[in-house]
C-alpha positions, 0 to 999 in steps of 0.5 A: 447416721441419724439414729434419734428415732431409735431412742423413745425419749428423744423420738417423742420430744424436741429435746437437744440432749447433750449430757451423755457423759452423765448417762446415755439414752436407751434405744428401743432394742435394749428396752425390748430385750430387758422386757422380754427377759422379765416376761419370759425367763425371770429367775435367779441365776446359777441356782435353780435347776428349773428351765427358767433358771437355766435359761436366765443363767444362759443369758447372763453368761452369754452377756458376759461373753458379749462384754468380753468380745466387745472389749477384746478380752481374750483368754487371759482376761476375766469379766466380772459384773459390777453395779457400774464403773464406780463399783468396778473401780472400788472393787479393783482398788480394795481387792488389789491393795488388800492383796498386794499393797504394803505400808510404804508403797505408793499408788499413782493417779492423775490429777484429772481423774473422776472422783471414782478413780481418785477417792478410793485410792486416796482413802485406802492409801491412808488406811494402809499406810501407803502414799498417793502420788498425783501426776499433774496435767499440762496445758494440753490437759494430758498428764506430765509423762516426765513426772510419771516416769520419775514417779515410777519406782520399786515402791509403786504398787499400781497406776490408775488413769482415765482412758478419756477424761470426763471433764474436757474429753482428753484422751490420755496417752494410755499406751505410753502410760502402760509402757512406762509402768510395765517397764517397772513391773507395775500394773495399770488400771484404766477407767474406761467409762468415758471412752468405751461408747465413743471408740473401739476398745481392745484391752488386750491390744492396749495391754492394760491390767484392769479396765472399768466400764459402765453400761449406762454410758454405753446406751444400756441400763443403769446398775450394771457394769464390768471390771475386765481384768487379767486373770493373773491378778484376779486369781491372787486378789481376795474377795471384798464382798461376801454372801451367796454364790461367791463361795464354794463351801462354808464351814464354821471353821473356814470358807472356801471361795468359788473360782473366778468370776463368782468369788467377786459377784456376791449375792443376786446379780443384776441379771436383767441389767446384764441382758440389757447391757449385752444388747446395747453392746450388740446394737453398737456393734451393728452400727460399727464402732469405727463409724461411730468414732469417725462420726463423733470426731467430726461432730466434736470438731464442729462443736468446738469450732462453733462454740468458741466463735460465740462472743463471750465464751471462754474455753479453759482448755483451748484445744479441740477435745479428743472425744465428744466432751466440751467444757466452757464458760460464759462469764459473768453468768455462772455455769448453773445459770447458763445451764438453766437458761439453756434448759428453758430453750430445750437444751439439756447439758451439765454444769458444775465440778463434774466429780473432778474437784482437784482438777478444777481447783488446780485450774482456778475454776471454783464453780466448774464449767458448763459441759456439753457431751455428745452421744450417738444420737446427736447431729449437726442440728443439735450443735446449731441449736446449742449455739443459737441458745448460747448466742441469745444468752450472750446477747443479754449482756 
């Protein structure tokens, strides 16, 4: 599977792009689909009776159906479009805690969470007089399930966890987390931003209550994502953004909100982005997500094996990642310096704290790490190029 030529930015350069955990490159088919929508049927959705408006509305709702199908969201689930995973997480946190949170209750999160799935719960708990319980990670990077089991009580309102961490590519034991939480009647929210592009995801099979994704990490455009949630929760959760199209009737005395999903989609949505998002998911389905997962798992192991052989490289988490994200260090160089030196050699990756300050602090990594993250367009040659560049940097010592 060599798909590099389908991505215009990569096809026209020699760049080794290893920063897909931050954002993925876009295949030509996604760019073409968005261009066609702008050229042929650009009009606001759910509002205009003319043919352009009807056609754009059809495409927008077809995109919603594509997202639902891709993630196995059956009749019991609803897809709400958002501006991305961060917006989906904030929407879920604000609306759920406003609807169900009470002073004295607690929210459980994992220490390894991205700030988008940590800070909203932290801030809302403070505002509502609730407690935030943080479950630490063990030496393997996975959460301490014994502590989680003990933390789950009648006071627990919700559990929020990443499906795959953005720091070390650890796939959390989400099935067990869901089982433990549901045994206590507690719903579970999963941040799927780092999992969705790398493996098949079926929210109904997982049994989670909320699942959040971002298009730009799925080879689609920026500015669009989705909250996929059980209808039984959404129907009792209040809207948190107000404006056009999320209302059924407005009077001076009161407002009656529209049914799902409109009540959570205030204002003009990113309908062109939704079309691009759907095309990206369709393109991934054409590649076969099982095949994508197998290919990436093989590349991940190769990446781990080759990088750890380089003299001077330090792996804060010594085990092979579950997903295509490898974090490492090359002391005494700072992560920032290594990233700059790699960029000068045509290798693009990320360094720093990766929006996971609590985890990095707990691990004694004040400058964070260097992070290489794989995408569908990467190959063995990309790994060879990274390792050759790292050896040249190490030879300076």
